[in-house]
N, C-alpha and C positions, 0 to 999 in steps of 0.2 A: 508283198509285205510278209506273208506267211513264210516264204522261203528264207528270208533274212532271220526270222526268229528260229527256224530250224537249223540254221548254219552253226549255231553254238553247241548243238547237241553232241557232235562227235567228241569234242574235247571234254565235255561233262561226262560222257559215258566212259571214256578212257580213264577219267579220274575216279570212277567207281559209282557214279550216280545211276540210278535206275529211272528211266523215263518212260512214261506211258502216254500214248496219244490216242484219243478216241475221236474219230471223224464223225461229228454229229451232223455234218452236212449231207453225208451219204444216206443216213436214215436216222429216225429218232431212236434214242436209247432210254428206256425207262429206268427209274431209280437212281439217276445221277443227281448230284447237288447242282444248284444253279450258279455255282461259282468255281473258280480254279483255286488251287492251293499248292503250297510247298510243304513237305514234311521232312524235317531234319532229324536224323538220329532216332527215328521212331518216337520222338517226344515233342519236339517243337513244331507247331503248326502255324503257318502264315497264310492268311487269306489274301488273295491277289485282287487288286482293284484296277479297273480299266475304264477309259472313256467310252462313250457310246459307239465310237468308231473303232474301238479295239486297241487304243494306245495304252500301254502299261503306265500307271501313274503311282504305283506304290503297293506296299504289302503291310498288312496289319498282323502283328503277333497276337495270337489268340491265347488267353490265359489257360492254365491247366484246368481241366474239367469242362472246358467249353465244347469239347467234342466227345462223342461216345467212345467208350473203350473198345 
């Protein structure tokens, strides 16, 4: 399933998106949030929501000021 998710990245990168992936299965990484997010134009933040088995179920637009500057 992870490979299907990654298959969209080449087109996104070509379109100018910057994508970062941290493999937390390889080793623990301190200081990371406990959630995934999208950041658009350095201003709009969307928190990602998944089922317990990892299926994407939607995104929540966070209001201005909900995240640190």
